[in-house]
N, C-alpha and C positions, 0 to 999 in steps of 0.2 A: 556185124549184126545187121539185119534188114531194117530198113527205115520204118517199116510197119510196126516193128517191135518197140520203137521209141514213143509212139503215140500214147500208150497207157501211162508211161512215166510222166510225160508232159502234162497230161490231164491231172495226175495226182499232185504234181507240184503246184499247179494253178489253184486247185481246190484247197491245198494246205495254206497257201498265201492268203486266200480269201478268208479262211477261218481265223487266221492270226489277226488280220485287219479288223474283222468284226469284234474279236475279243479285245483288241486295243481300244476301239471306240467305246465299248461297254465299260472298260476300266476307267477311261477318261471321264465319262459322264458321271459314273459312280463317285469318283474322287471329288469332282467339282461339287457334287451335291453334299458330300460329307464335309467338305471344307466350309461351304456356306453355313451348314448347320453348326459346325464347330465355332465359327466366328460369332454366330448369333447367340450361342449358348455359353461362350467363354467367360469365365469369371474374371474380375479385376486382378485377383491374385495370380491367375494363370497368365493373364496378359503381361503383368509386371515381371513374372518369371521369364517369359520369352524376351522381354526388353532387356532384362539384366543379362541374359545369356548373350544377346547380340552385343551389348555394351562390353562385356568381357572379351568377346571375340575382337571387337574394334580396339580395345585397350591393348590386347595382346599384339595386334598388328602394329599399332603405334609404337609400342615398346620395341618391337623388332626393327621397324624402320628407323626409329630414332637412334638405336644402338649402331645399326649398320651405317646410317648416314654420317654419324659422328666419326666412326672409324675411317670412312673414306675421306672425310674432311681433314681429320688429323694427319692422314697420309698424303694430303694435298691432291687427292683424286677428286677434283671439284666437279667434274662431269657426272660421276656416279653419285657423289654426295647430294648433288642437286636433285637427282631423280627421287631419292628417298625423302628428302625434305618436302618436295612437292606432293608426294604420296600422303605424308602426314597432314599437309594443309587440305588435301581433298577429303581425307577421312574425318577431319575436324575443322570444317570451314568456319565455324563460329568461335573457334579457340576455347571451347568449353572445358577441355581437358588439359589446356596448356599449363595452368598453374599446378595441377596435380603431378604432371610428368616433366615439369621444368623445361618447357620449350616455348616460353613467351618470346624468346629471341629468335625463333625459327625463321622469321622473315629477314632478320639481319644476317643470319647465316646463309640464307638463300641469296641475298644480295651480294654477299662476299664471293659466292661461287660465280655469280654473273660478272662481278668485277674482275675476277681472275680470268674469265673467258672474254674480257673486253667487250661486254654487251651492255652499254650504258642505258639503253631503253628498257631492257629487262631488269636492270639494277633499279632504275627508277620505279618500275612497276612493283617490285618486291617491297621497296620502302613504303610506297603509297598503300599497298595492301596491309602492311604492318600497322600503319597509322589508323586504318579503319578500326582496328581493335585496341591499339595502344597510342592514343593521341598524346599521352604524356611522356612519350619516349623522345628525349632530347636528341639522342644520337640519330634517330630517323629524320627528325626535322633538320638537323645540321647537315646530314648527308644529302637530303633533297635540296637544301640550299646550295650546297657545293655543286651539285649536278646542274642546277638551274643557272648558277653563275657561269659554269663552263659553256652553257648554251647562250650566254649573254641575255638571259631572261632575268634581268636585275630586279624587277618588281617582285617576281615569284621568289627569287633568292632572298630578298629582304624579308618577305613574309615568313619564310621558313627560319631564317636566322633570328628574327624577332621572337618567334615562338620558342626556339631553342634557348635564347638568353633569358626568357621568362622562367623556363624550367631549370636552367642552370645559371643563376645570377652570379655565381662565383667563378665562372669560366671566362677569363680575360680574353682569350683568343676570339670568342664570339663577338665581343665589343670591337675588337680590332677589325674583323671582317665587316661588321656592320658599318663601322666608320668609313671604311673604304668604299663600300657599296653606296652609302648615302652621298659621299663626296662625288662619286662617279655619276650619280643621278641628280646632281645639283641641289641636294638637300643638305646644305652646309651647316645649318643650325643643328640638325639631327646628328650630323657627323661629329660636330663639336661635343654634343652630349655623349655620344658613344665613346669618344676618346677620353673624355673626362671620367667616365665610368671605368674605362680601362686603366687610367692612371691611379684611380683610387685603389685598384687591386695590385697595380705594379708601379708604385711611385718612383722607382729607379729606372724606369724604361725610358732611356734617353731618346730613342728613335720616335716613340710615341709623343714625347714632349715636344720634339721638333715639329712633328706633323701637326700637332694641335696648335702650336704657335703659328705655323703657316696658314692654317685654316682661320684662326682668329684674325690674322692680318688680312687675308683675302675677304673676310666678312666685314672689314672695316672696324674691327674690334681690337686694335693694337693696344689700346690702353688696358683692356682686360688681360691681354697677353702679358704685358709688362707687369701688371699688378700680380698676376699669378706667378711669374718668374721671380719677382722680388720676394714674394712670400716664401717660395721654395728656397731661395738663397738665404733668407733669414733662418729657415729651419736647417739648412746645410751650408753654413758660411764657408766651408772649405771646398765647395763644389766649383772648381776652377773653370770647368767647361760651361756651366751655367753663367758664371760671372763673365766669361768671354762673350757668350751669346748676348747677354744683357748690354754689355759695353758696345757691341756692334749695333744693337738696336738703337741705343741712344745716339751713337755716331751717325747712323743713317737718318735719324730724325732731327739732326742738327742740335741735339741737346748735349753740347760738348762738355759742359761742366759735370754732368752726370756720367758721361762716358769717361771723363778724366779720372773720376773717383774709382770706377771699376778697373780701368787699365793700370792705374797706379798701384792699387791693391794686388792686382794680378802679377805685376812686375816684381812686387816684393815676394810673393809666394812662388813665382816661377821666373827667376831672374834671367834664365837662358831661353825664354819663350820668344823667339824672333818675331812671330806673327803678332803677339800681344804688344811687343815693343814698337813694331811698325805702326800699329793703330795708335799707340800712346804718342808717338812722335807726330803723327798727323793731327791728333786732337790738340796737342800743344801748339802746333803751327796755327790751327784755326783760332786758338785762343790768344795768338800772338805772343806766346811764351817761347821766344826764339832761342834763348840760351838753354832752356830746359830741353827743347827739341834737339838742339845740337848735342847735348849731353847724352840724350837717349840714342841718337843716331851713332854717336861715337862708341857707345856701349855695344850696339849692334855690330859695328865694324870690328870690335875686339873679339866678338863671338864668331863672326864670319869674316875674317880678314880677306881683303881682296874682292869683296862684293861691289861690283861696279855701280849698281843702282844705289847702294847705301852711300858710297863716296860721293856720287853726283848729287844725292839728296842733301848731304852735308854742305856741298858747294852751293846749292840753291838756297839753303837757309842763310848762309853767309852773304849771298847776293841780296837776299831780302833785307838783311841788316845793313846793306851798303858797304860791307867789308869785301870789296871786289877782289882785292889782291889775294886774300886768304881763300876766297871762293875759287879763284882760278888754280891755286895751288892744289886744292883737293880734286879739282877736275883733271888736272895733269897727272895726279897720282893714279886716278882711275884709268887714264889713257895708257900709262905705263903697264898697268896690270893687264889690260885688254886692248892692244893697239888696233885691232880690227873692229872694235865696238864703236858705233857711231854716237852713242849717248854722250860721252865726254865732249865731243866736238859740238854737239847741240848745246851742251851746258855752257861751254866757253863762249859760244856765239851769243847765248842769252845774257851772259855776264857782260859782254861788250855792249850789247844793246841797252841793258839796264844802266850801264855806266853813262852812256850818251844821255839818256833821259834824266839821270841824276845831275849831270854836269850842266845840261841846258836849263834845268829848273834852278840850279844854283846861281846861274847868271841872270835869272829873272825872266827867262823865256825869250820870245822874239824870233823863234824859228831856229833852224839848224844852219850852222856855218860850215865852212870847209873842214874844220877840225872835227866836228861831229860826224860829218859824212865820211871822213877817212876811217873813223872807228867803226861806223856802220859797214864800211867796206871790209874791215877785218872780220866782223861778225858774219858777213856774207860768205867770206872765204871759209870760215869754220863750218858753216852749214853745207857748203859744197863738199867738204871733206867727209861730212857725216853721211852723204849720199852713197858712199862706197859700201856702207852697211845696209843690206837689203831691208833690215828691220826698221831703219830710220829714214828710208827714202821719202815716204809720204810726209812725215813731220818736217823734215829738212826742206822739202820743196815748198810747203806752205809758208815756212818762215822766209825762204828766199823770195817768193812772190811778194810777201808783205814788205820786204826791205828795198825792193828795186827802186821805188819812188824816192828813197832817201840817199841813194848812192850818188857820188860825185858825177855831175853831168860833163859833157864835152866843154861847155863854157867854164865850169869850175876848174877843170884841168888846164885849160888855156890860161885862165887868170892866175893860176897857182902852179905854174909849170915845174918849179923846182921843189915844191913841197910834197914830200912822200910820207911824212909822219904828222900826227896831230900835235899841235902846240898847246901849251897851257899846263898849269900845275895839276889840274884835275885829271889829266891823261898821262902824266909822267910815269906812273907805276906800270903802265902797259908795256913800255919799251925797256 
């Protein structure tokens, strides 16, 4: 077809387009005018009908999104679940329909989705948004407290946990966490109060009881701690653990008579409790009840025969009683059990040294003679043997250094060339 034939068609198309454009503008202005008139003349009933229609549309959308979101959440598809929960929040930002459609926990569900996606900042945002509408939600406060603690923002964590504990005063875990946070921030008195609240709810919580005791002690309130433990023991007289703790506290405070009562009772209730018997023996020694201490130690030895430390302890008590020969017998028993252990040699060396002090005092003093020095030389030899045990090198060396000044001098050996053993009745048992 010739190009001249196309010109009428193009003109027709342009004319048609212009007509449509004019018609469109005419329709637009007419519509605007009608809308303005409608709004000005709309009755309240008509307005409410429109609002109700819009509300129903929104409610329908919320119902659909809620159902779909829950379905994804149930199937652990948290990414898609999150999208629908966010849509609900956008549709109802003031949570006006939350009670009606049971989605007051929508921010908690959203937070869980973020948790699964390992997005702590978004998780925190979700909980904080939830608290804008439900400040009485203890779970939100507790969760924010946990997140703040993870960030080492202890002050904010404390604020959140305090609010959660006000809302859930029967939840003991909140007091435990608060106690730890208070203690970390040097609020010891508040930490003590938190743990006291915890123990009211969990009176059998031994770990909490021990932590409270430590806090009271660190706050200089050991008397309060003891009074509390004594009251608990009065309520639970068969609580052997509490009895043991009290006994140790009294022992540490040099209140040996009170400690003795606890450990004697404990030994009756638990006759094979080696640790309690060891404390009992130490208490008896401090009270100079030597025969009782020996009986306790021998009982320990019957429970754990061959225990080198126990046998050497028996030897040391006999040494304190000036029963030196019996003391050495027990030390030698220990030596046979463990030839490589240096403790029995230390013990025998101490027995010889104590014998010299005893014999010199018995003579009325006046310094050490050649007989005394020869026994010190025996003690020196035992300490040297003890050094073969790496565990006893330090102790043995200190004792060796202390004895050097009392050993026979060259002059002593010259003046007593033929004397190899100490003379006198006081030393006869040694040879």
